[in-house]
C-alpha positions in Angstrom: 83.3 28.5 -48.6 80.1 26.9 -47.6 79.6 25.0 -44.4 77.0 22.3 -44.5 75.5 21.3 -41.2 73.5 18.1 -41.1 71.1 17.3 -38.3 69.7 13.9 -37.9 66.0 14.1 -37.2 65.3 12.3 -33.9 62.7 9.7 -34.2 60.1 9.4 -31.4 58.4 6.2 -30.4 54.8 6.8 -29.5 52.9 4.1 -27.6 49.2 4.5 -27.1 47.3 2.2 -24.7 43.5 2.3 -24.3 42.6 1.0 -20.8 38.8 1.1 -21.5 38.5 4.4 -19.5 41.5 6.4 -20.7 44.1 6.5 -23.5 47.6 6.6 -22.0 50.3 7.9 -24.4 54.0 7.2 -23.8 56.7 9.1 -25.7 60.4 8.3 -25.9 63.5 8.1 -28.1 63.3 4.3 -27.7 60.6 1.8 -27.2 61.9 1.1 -23.7 61.8 4.8 -22.8 58.2 5.2 -24.0 57.2 2.0 -22.1 58.9 3.3 -19.0 56.9 6.5 -19.2 53.7 4.7 -19.6 54.3 2.4 -16.6 55.4 5.4 -14.5 52.2 7.3 -15.3 50.1 4.2 -14.7 51.7 3.9 -11.2 50.8 7.5 -10.5 47.2 6.8 -11.7 47.0 3.8 -9.4 48.1 5.8 -6.4 45.2 8.3 -7.0 42.7 5.6 -8.0 42.7 2.6 -5.7 40.3 0.7 -8.0 43.0 0.6 -10.7 44.9 -2.6 -11.0 48.7 -2.0 -10.6 49.8 -4.6 -13.2 47.1 -3.9 -15.8 49.2 -1.5 -18.0 52.0 -4.1 -18.2 49.5 -6.8 -19.2 48.1 -4.6 -21.9 51.6 -3.8 -23.3 52.7 -7.5 -23.2 49.5 -8.9 -24.8 49.9 -6.5 -27.8 47.1 -4.1 -27.0 49.4 -1.1 -27.3 49.6 0.8 -30.6 53.3 1.5 -31.3 54.4 4.1 -33.9 57.8 5.4 -34.7 57.6 9.0 -35.9 59.8 11.7 -37.2 59.3 15.4 -36.2 56.7 17.1 -38.3 54.8 13.8 -39.0 51.4 12.7 -37.9 49.5 9.4 -37.5 45.9 8.3 -37.5 45.2 6.6 -34.2 43.8 3.2 -34.8 44.9 3.0 -38.4 48.7 3.6 -38.4 51.1 1.5 -36.4 
């Protein structure tokens, strides 16, 4: 008897946002989770850098400046080309 175990590869959503000074990268199992991670990290950045505008990351995401890629484990992308 053989037992077959199937595992579904978890896709990851990668969102990359270039702020002009830094590239922020959000990861998540969903687009919402990756976005939430970006916004949380941006809030932390704003706390440390008073010159950073608190709503700027949200603006960049909403206006389409974010590169969004859905990836499977073991895959790779070319930033600026894929997505």
